[in-house]
N, C-alpha and C positions, 0 to 999 in steps of 0.2 A: 453330475454337475450340470446345472441348467445354464443355457446361454442362448442368445439370439443370433442367428446367422444372417448376415446381410451380404448379398452378392452384388458386385458392381463391376465397372470397367477398370478397376484398379489392377495393378500387377503383382502386388504382394499381399501376404496375410498380416492381419493386425488384430490385437485384442484390446478392448477398452472396457473399463469398469467405472461407472459413474458413482456419485456419492450415495445413491440409494442401493448400491450393490447390483445394479443391472449390468450383466456381462454381455458384451456384443463382440462377435467375431466377424470381421470383415474379410471377404475373400474374393478373388477374381471370379468372373462369371462362370467359367467352364472348368474350374479346378475340381478334380475328383474329390469326393467326400472322404475317401480314405486318407488322402493327403492332409485334408483339413483336420480330421480327427487325430492324426499323428501329431500335428502341430499343437493342437490343444493339449494333448497328453504331455508333450514336452514342456508346456508352460503351466502344467497343473499346479506345481508347487508355488509358483508366483501368483497364480489366480487365487489359490486357497489362502495364502498369506494376506493378499490384498482384501479378500472378503472378510477375513478375521479382523483386520485392521478397521474396516468400515463398521463391522458389528460392534467393536469396542467403542469406536467414536460415537455410534448411535446410543449405546448404553450410557455414555458419559455426557451426551448432549443435553442441553436444556429441554425440559418437557414442554408440551403444548400448554400455553397459558390458560389458566382457569377462567371460566366465564362466571364470575361472581362479584358481588358488591365489593369495591375497594381494590380489586385485583389490578395490578399494574401491567400494562401492555406497551410494546414499542411498535408503532406502525409508521412505516416510511420515515423512520428516524425520530418521530415524535413520541415522547413518553406520556401516556395517558392512563387515567384510572377509570375503571368501570363504575358507572353510577346508574342505578336503576331508579326509574320514576314510576309512581303509581298513577293509574288513570289514563295513561297514554294508549294509543292504538297498538294492537298486538305486534305489528311489524315496525313500530317506530324505532329509529336508530339515527344518531347524529354524532359526528366527530367534531368536538370542540378543540381549542388549542391544547388543553391539558386534561380533557375528560372525554370518555366515550359514553354518551348518554343514550339510554335505550329503555324500552318498556320492560317491566318485570316479566311480561308474558312472552318476550322474544325468545323463540326456541332456536335450536341449532340450525335448522334450515333457513330461518329468517336471518340469523346472524351471518351465515355464509353468503346468502344472497346480497346482503348489504356490503360485505367485504369485497365480493366480486365486483360490485358496482363501483366501489371506491377504487379498486385496482384498475378497472377499465379507464376511469377518468385520469388516474395518475399516469398510466402508460401512454394515453393519448397526449397528455401534456409533455411528457419527456420525449416522445417521438417527434412532436411538433418542434421541440427545441433543437434536436440533433439532425433531423432529416435534411434541412437546408444546408447545414454545415457539411454533411457528407455528399450533398447534391443528389439525393435520391427521393423518390416519391412512392411510398408503400401504398398498395391498393386498399389496405384496411388494417385494423388492429383489433385483435380478439383476445379474450382471457380464456384460459383453459383449466382443466382439472389435472394437468400433467403432473405426474409424481416421479418422473425420472429425468426431466430436463427443465431448465428454467425458461427457455424460449426456443422458437424455431421460425424459419422464414420459408414459406411455400414457394413453389415454382411460379405461382401467380403473384408473388411479392406481397402476400398477406402475412403480417407478423402475428405470432401467437406467443403469449406469455402466461406462465403459471401464475394464478392470482396470489399464491402463497409468497411470491417474490416481495410483496409489500412488507413482509416482516424482516427483510434484509436491510442493511444500512443503505442510505441513499446513493453512496458512491458505487455500490455493487449493483443497485437497480439500474443506474445509468450505464454501467459497463455492459449489462445484458442487453439494454436497448441499443447501444452503439454496435455491439457485436452482431445483433440480428439485422440492423439497418445496413451494415457493411456486407451482408450476404446478398443484398439486392444487386444483381449483376455479377456476383462472384460466389457461386454456390459451392464453395469448398473451403478448406483451411490451408490454402497454399501460402507461400511467402507474400504474394501480392495481396492476399486478403488481410494478413496481419499488418502489412504496411498501411493499409487503409485504416485499420483500427488505431494503429499507433499515431497516425497523422491527426486524429481527433483526440486520442486519449493516450499520451506518451507513457503513462504509468499503468497501462492495461495489464501487464504481466503481474504486477502486485495485486491488482483488483481481481484478476482471474484466480490467482492462488488463494486469496482471501475468500472468494466465493465457494471454493471447495470445502472450506471449513463450515459452511452454512447449509450443507446438504440435508441436515436433519429437518430443516424447515419444510421440505417437500413432503414430510411425513405428518405434518400437523393437519388437523381438521379433515381427516379422511372419512 
């Protein structure tokens, strides 16, 4: 059984499994490995059931959208249809209100480059909206290829978001943005942290739960 071991100044052992099936064991800094392995073995049944549940959800999840003429995509809540145009520059791509217009020659690398650029602009826009409300100032905003988490906040207060988040509903995009902004000055998930989130987004629990059902998006366009 594969897992990632993370040691820190915590006092207890804990196991988390995200929507992509990534298993993380969190342990105190000096806890003996034998004790950690014993704990994992005791939780083996729960871990295996959880991984099976995630695998089933993945099999039943919507497939990556096809990049072909007339295909329907939903990007940041907007439903658009793919429209290829002849004679355009190889990397030409543009998002219109109801169309994703691009060159017939646009390949997968060019497509992902465009989507990453769109994601960066979208995240900057949402961060600019919520940062003043939370009264924080992030040092920067970046997009990443993360396939196991939606977002993160570094010790230097730089926010990172998986560009694939653009395929999630707007309410969930905003939840991830608020979540990471609230980590500035509070780099944990303590009650105080969740109070900060709730002050801005009272329904965060519902959004957080809904986000778990969209973990399959992290597997798109790998």
